[in-house]
N, C-alpha and C positions, 0 to 999 in steps of 0.2 A: 504493500500500500504506500509506504513511504517513497519507494522508488518511482511509483506511478505519479505521485504528487510532485516529486522533484522533476520528472520529465515534463509534466504539465506546466510547472513553473518556468522551466527553460523555454518551452514552446511559446508560452505567453510573452516572455520577455523579448524573444526574437520577433514575434508578431508586432509587439509594441514598438520595437526599434525600427523595423521596416516600415511600419505605419507612419512613424514620425518622419522617416526619410522621404516617403512619398508625399507627406504633407508639405515638407519644406521644398520639394521639387515644385509643387503647386505654388507655393509662396514665391519661389524664384520666377516662375512663369508670370505670376501676377505683377511682380516688380518690373519684369521686362516689358510687360504691356503698358504699365503706367509710366515708364520712363527709365530705360537702362542707363547706367552711368551717371546717376544723380550726383555722386560725390566726385568721381573721376573727371567729370566735365568741369567742375570748379577748379580742379588742379590744372587742367589744360587752359581754361579761360583766364587764369591768373596772369598769363603773359600776353593775352590778346585783348586787353583793354587799357585805357589811359592810365588808370590807377589800380594797382593790385588789390587794394582793400576798399575799393569804392562801393562795393555791394554790401549792404548791411547784413549782419547775422540774421538767420531765419529766412533769408530770401534765396531763391534759386540762383546758383552760381556763385554764392559767397565763398571766398577763400579766407580761411581763418587761421592757417598755420603760419609758422615763422618764415621769414625770407629764406632761411637755410634750405628748407624743404623745396621751396619753389626754385631755388638756384640749382639744386641737385638734379631735379627733373627737367630743367630748362632744355637740354638737348632733345628730349623726347617731345616736348611741346612744340618744336619746330615743325613737326609733321602735322598734316590735317587731322581734324578731330576724329574721323572714323579710324584712321591708322592708330592714333593714340589710344582710342577706346579698346580696340582689339588687342593691341600689344599689352596694355595694362590688364585687361580682363583675362587673357590667356595666361599671363605671368602669375596673376593671383590664383587662378585655378591650379596651375602647375605647382605652386608652392604648397597649397593645401593637399594636393594629391601626394606630393613627396613626403610631407609631414605625417600623413595618415597611412602611408604604405606599410609600416610594420604591423598594423592591425590585420587580423584575419578578414578575408573579404566579406564575411557576413556582417562584420562591424564597420569595415572600411567604407563600403558603399553608402550605408545610411549616414555615416558621419560626414562623408563628402557631400551628400545631398543637403545636410544641415548648413554647409558653407556656401551653397549655391546662391542664395539671396545676397549674401555679402559680396561674392565675386561679381555678380551683376551690378550691384550698387557701386562697387569700385572704391571702397574706403581702404584705409591703410592697415587693416587688421592682419592680413597675411604677413606684412612686414613686422608687426608687433609680435606675432607668433614666432617668427624667426629670432627676434631679439630675446624672447623668453628662452628659446632653445639654446642659443649660443652666449647669452649674456652673463652666464656664470663664469665661463672661461675667458670671455672677452667683455669685461664690464664697461668698456668704452661704448659698446653698442647701446647702452641705456641712454646715451645722449640723444638717440633718435626719438623715443617717445617724449623725452624732456623738452625737445625743441619742436615737437609736433602737437602732441596732446599733453600738456605739461603735467596735469594731475594723474595721468596714466603711468608715469615713470615710477611705479611702485617698487622697482628693483632697488632704487636708492633707499627706500624704507627697509627693504629686506636686508641690505648690507648694514645699515645702521643698527637694526635690531640684533644682528649677529655679531656686531662690533668688528666687522670686516672693513675697517676704516681705509685700508689701502685700496680696496676695490671701489669703495664709495668715492675716494679721491680721484681715482682714474676716470670714473664716469663723469664726475663734475668737471675735471680738467678737459676731457674730450669735448664736452658741451661748450665750455668756455673758449676753447681753441676754435671750434667751428663758428661760434658767435663772433669772435674777434675778426676772423677772416671774412665772414659774410658782411659784417658791419663796415669793414674797411672798403669792400667792393660797392656796397649799396647802403650807405647810412640812412638815406631817406626812407627806404623800405622799413628799416627797423623803427624809425620814428613813427611811421604810419601804423605798424603792427602794435607797438606799445600803446598808441592812442586808441586803437581798436580794443585792446584788452581792458583799458581803463574806462572808456566811454562807449564801448560797443553795445552794451546792454546784454540781456539774456539771449541765449541761443535756443530757439524752439525746435522741437522735433518736426521734420517735414511732414506735411499732412498725409502724403501718399502712403506712409508706413502704417498709419492707423495706430500709432503708438502713443505712449505717455512719457514725457520727459520729466523724470524725477529730479528735483533740484540738486545741484552739486553739493550744496551745504549739508544736505541730509545724507548723501552717499559717501562723501569723502571720509568722514570718520569711520564708516563701515569698511571702506577700502583699506584705510591705514590699519585698522584692527585686524583685518584678514591677512594683510602682508606681515604684520608683526607675529601673529599666531603661526602662520605658515613658516616663518623664519625660525621661530623657537622650536617648533615641532618637526622641522625639516620636511614640510609638505608643500611641494611646488604647486600643487593644484590650487592652493589658497592664494598663491601669488598670481596665478592666471586669473582667478576670480577678482582679485584686487585691481589688476590692470583693467579688466573689463568694467567693473563697477566705478572705478575712479575716472572714467572717461568724462571729459567736459560735457558731452551729450550722451545720455544713456537712454536708448530707445527700449522701453518696456512693452513694445508691441510684438507683432508676429515674427519679424525678421530676426530679432535677437542677435544682430550682427556682431555686437561686441564680444559675445561668448565664443565666437569662432577662434579666439586665441587659445582655447583649450586644445586645438589641433596640435599644439607644440608638445603635448604630454607624451604621445606614443614614442617619440624619438628621444625623450629626455632620459630614459632608463640607461644607466651606464655612462652617460656623457658628462654628468655634473661632477666636478671634483669633490672629493671628500674633505670636508672642513670641520673644524671643531665648533659645535653649536654654542650659541651664546649662553645657554643655560648650563652647559657642562662646566663644572669648576675645574680650574687649572691647578695642578699640583704645586704646593708651596716649595717643595724641594725635589731633587732628583730621586728616583726609586733607589738607586745605589746608596745615597746618603741616608735615606730613611731606614733601609735595612741595617746599615752600619750602626745607627743609633739605637736600634732595638736589640 
């Protein structure tokens, strides 16, 4: 009887997983019909108007990231919009497919279906998933979320909670270096972006997602708490959740695009360096000296 119940539970979980995958394929089709590339179009358009930050937040085509991001993708924006869209979209799908490849195909395909709406929308979450994957060995990568979605850079909180000050310093130094070079090239863009951050107002969730934008002031303490807890318990999944919840805009609607960063987890096994957790007490003397005194 127990074996039959266990088999029934496994079958039910598989059906639920594949049902969720089919549902998110439908959501992806829905996003495509209502306007594919809502976010990626803003990235391309940033270099195709008189002022990069002339469109106010919550309006279609508004570019809200730092000038560093715009300068890095500038070569790709030289192409026409359809070329930019397809290159960006295919690259995002390829990143998610590579991240999820270690999973068994029964789990890989539904998980990839969950990422489809995000791929079609064209936000930077595939890039953030890569940062989570490699950011423990290459902490300078956390400069990317810090200069794109500032409050999503929860890797810095992770390093601070574990007292890995040298890793935190490397991430901050990388961000400072990129900022200095970028500001030297285009100081006016930085003045415009800082003005946007101070006077831009709230950023609403686009209406087509059918979602609810939970205010950042309510989510940020939760995100920091998750990052600290994950660092103390050595649970990287909590860091991924913190990165998603700490996003300046958190869509609590159907697409749930921010949670696509969990795609980093299948490849994290065995890649993260072993470090001493912040909660583990350090010995006050060497083991040899302690044995000699006893």
